[in-house]
Structures are given as C-alpha cells and as structure tokens.
C-alpha positions in Angstrom: 53.8 8.6 2.8 54.0 10.0 -0.7 51.2 12.1 -2.3 50.9 12.2 -6.1 47.9 14.1 -7.5 44.9 12.9 -5.6 46.4 9.6 -4.4 48.5 9.0 -1.3 50.9 6.0 -1.1 51.8 4.5 2.2 54.5 1.8 2.7 53.2 -0.9 5.0 55.9 -3.5 5.4 56.2 -5.2 2.0 53.0 -3.7 0.7 52.1 -0.3 -0.6 48.7 1.0 0.4 47.1 3.4 -2.1 44.6 5.9 -0.7 42.4 7.9 -3.1 41.8 11.5 -2.0 38.7 13.4 -3.3 35.6 15.3 -2.3 32.5 13.3 -1.3 29.5 13.7 -3.5 25.8 13.0 -3.1 23.1 11.6 -5.5 19.6 12.9 -5.7 16.7 11.0 -7.3 14.5 13.0 -9.6 11.3 10.9 -9.5 8.5 11.6 -7.2 7.7 9.0 -4.6 4.5 7.8 -6.4 4.5 8.7 -10.1 1.5 7.6 -12.1 2.0 5.0 -14.8 3.0 6.3 -18.2 4.1 4.4 -21.3 6.8 6.9 -22.2 10.4 6.8 -21.1 11.4 8.9 -18.1 14.8 10.8 -18.4 17.1 12.4 -15.9 16.4 9.9 -13.1 19.3 11.1 -10.9 21.8 13.8 -10.6 25.2 13.9 -8.8 26.3 16.9 -6.7 29.5 16.9 -8.8 27.5 17.3 -12.1 29.2 14.1 -13.4 26.9 11.6 -15.3 24.9 9.1 -13.2 24.4 5.5 -14.3 20.9 4.1 -13.4 20.2 0.4 -13.1 17.1 -1.6 -12.1 17.3 -3.6 -8.9 13.7 -4.9 -9.1 10.9 -4.4 -11.6 8.1 -3.7 -13.0 10.1 -1.5 -15.3 13.2 -1.5 -17.5 16.1 0.8 -17.9 17.5 1.3 -21.4 20.1 3.9 -22.2 19.5 5.7 -18.9 15.8 5.9 -19.5 13.2 4.3 -17.3 10.1 2.7 -18.9 7.3 1.5 -16.6 5.8 -1.9 -17.6 3.2 -2.2 -14.7 2.1 -0.5 -11.6 3.9 -1.5 -8.4 7.2 -0.8 -6.6 10.3 -0.2 -8.7 13.8 -0.3 -7.0 16.5 1.7 -8.7 20.3 1.9 -8.1 22.2 5.0 -9.1 26.0 5.0 -9.4 28.6 7.7 -10.1 32.2 6.4 -10.4 33.9 9.7 -9.4 36.9 11.3 -11.1 40.2 12.9 -10.1 38.3 15.4 -7.9 35.2 13.4 -6.5 34.9 10.1 -4.8 32.6 7.4 -6.2 29.0 7.2 -4.7 26.0 4.9 -5.1 22.5 4.9 -3.8 19.3 2.9 -4.0 15.7 4.1 -3.8 12.3 2.9 -4.6 9.2 4.5 -6.1 5.6 3.2 -6.2 4.2 3.4 -9.7 0.5 4.2 -9.3 -2.3 3.5 -11.8 -2.7 6.2 -14.4 -5.0 9.1 -13.9 -8.3 8.8 -15.8 -9.4 11.8 -17.8 -12.9 12.7 -19.0 -13.7 14.5 -22.2 -16.6 15.0 -24.6 -16.4 13.2 -27.9 -19.1 13.5 -30.5 -21.6 14.5 -27.8 -20.8 11.6 -25.6 -18.6 11.2 -22.5 -15.3 9.4 -23.0 -12.8 8.3 -20.4 -9.1 8.0 -21.3 -5.8 6.9 -19.6 -2.2 6.0 -20.6 -1.9 2.9 -22.8 0.5 0.1 -22.0 -1.0 -1.6 -19.0 -2.1 -5.2 -19.5 -5.0 -6.7 -17.5 -6.7 -3.4 -16.6 -10.4 -2.8 -17.2 -12.8 -0.1 -16.5 -15.9 -1.1 -14.4 -18.9 1.1 -13.9 -21.6 1.4 -11.2 -24.8 3.3 -10.8 -24.0 4.3 -7.2 -21.5 3.8 -4.4 -23.8 2.0 -2.1 -22.4 -0.8 0.1 -22.2 -4.1 -1.6 -22.8 -2.6 -5.1 -21.6 -4.8 -8.0 -19.3 -3.2 -10.5 -20.3 -3.8 -14.1 -18.0 -3.7 -17.2 -18.3 -0.8 -19.6 -20.1 -2.2 -22.6 -18.1 -0.5 -25.4 -14.6 -1.9 -26.2 -11.6 0.3 -25.3 -9.7 1.9 -28.2 -5.9 2.3 -28.2 -4.6 5.3 -30.1 -1.6 7.7 -29.8 -0.4 6.3 -26.5 -3.7 6.2 -24.7 -6.7 4.0 -24.2 -10.2 5.5 -24.4 -13.7 4.2 -23.9 -17.0 5.8 -24.7 -19.6 5.6 -21.9 -23.1 4.4 -22.4 -25.7 7.0 -21.5 -27.3 6.1 -18.2 -29.7 7.5 -15.8 -28.3 9.4 -12.8 -24.7 9.8 -11.8 -22.2 7.0 -12.6 -18.8 6.4 -10.9 -15.7 4.9 -12.6 -12.4 3.5 -11.5 -9.5 1.7 -13.2 -8.7 -1.6 -11.6 -6.3 -4.6 -12.2 -7.7 -8.0 -13.0 
C-alpha cells in the first residue's frame, strides 16, 4: 500500500485500488418541517458540517430550485436532495428530506374603516369563503368583493355583516 496525500493505493493483482481518505461530514436542512407558502425565494436551504457549499436539487415538486434558491409554486410536499462533493479533507455526502408547504397565514387589518384580509400572492385556485357561523352543515359563501393582488400579497375587503364571521383559505 502506498499513501499519497489523502489517497491510499493498494495493488490487487493486476489492478490498483484507490481509496480516498477523509473526514465524514453531515448535512443539515434549514427549512422547518411545515413552512407556510410564500412567493419569495428561500435561501440557505442546507449547510454542511465542513462549511463547504451545498448543492440543492428538487426530487419532487410543487416548487422549483434556481441558483440554490427554493421557490414554492403550490402547497403540498416538496422533496429535496442536498449534496456536498467533499474536498481533500472531507468525504462527499448527500441527503434527502421532505417538507410540507402549508397554506399561507391570513392576516387581518383595517383599511379605510373596513376589515381587510390578506395573504401571500402566488397560489392559483385558492379562494376565500365566508360563513355566518360554524354550525354543523353550514354552507360557506364566497366573499363578494374581488381579491386585489399588490406587492406580493392578495387582499380582499370584507362586507360588513351582522354578528361574528369566520374565514378560511381553501383550495378549489
């Protein structure tokens, strides 16, 4: 056997076997298990114990990875693969993990004396239904005003109604 740098060479009959020596490294995902949908790119998805750069690729969607940034395109489960090729001191490593992208949180604010609901823009097929109460068998009704898209969010003004009203964002 001959050792040159971080490689060991072993003669095995007519063949030479090359063995790469190095420290193992680990990868850590930096996304929570259930982030809410956002139309903005997410950076720093993974980090290697070695501090070397990590390449992120998409195994399954609803998202896309461009220049190491993750952009959600829908809610659902996203499967990611992280790879770090190693160097003269660290061995290569790869890992896969999944995250469930949840619907965006709905915020409430006052606008010109009326209540307005808002959430992250970018989701197709979502609408905001309204109901007078949460009684069993209650029919959800559409909000009557059209949603407005502006500055990365969707907002809708609520019609003044009697008593409490309950809202939820749902996929259609």
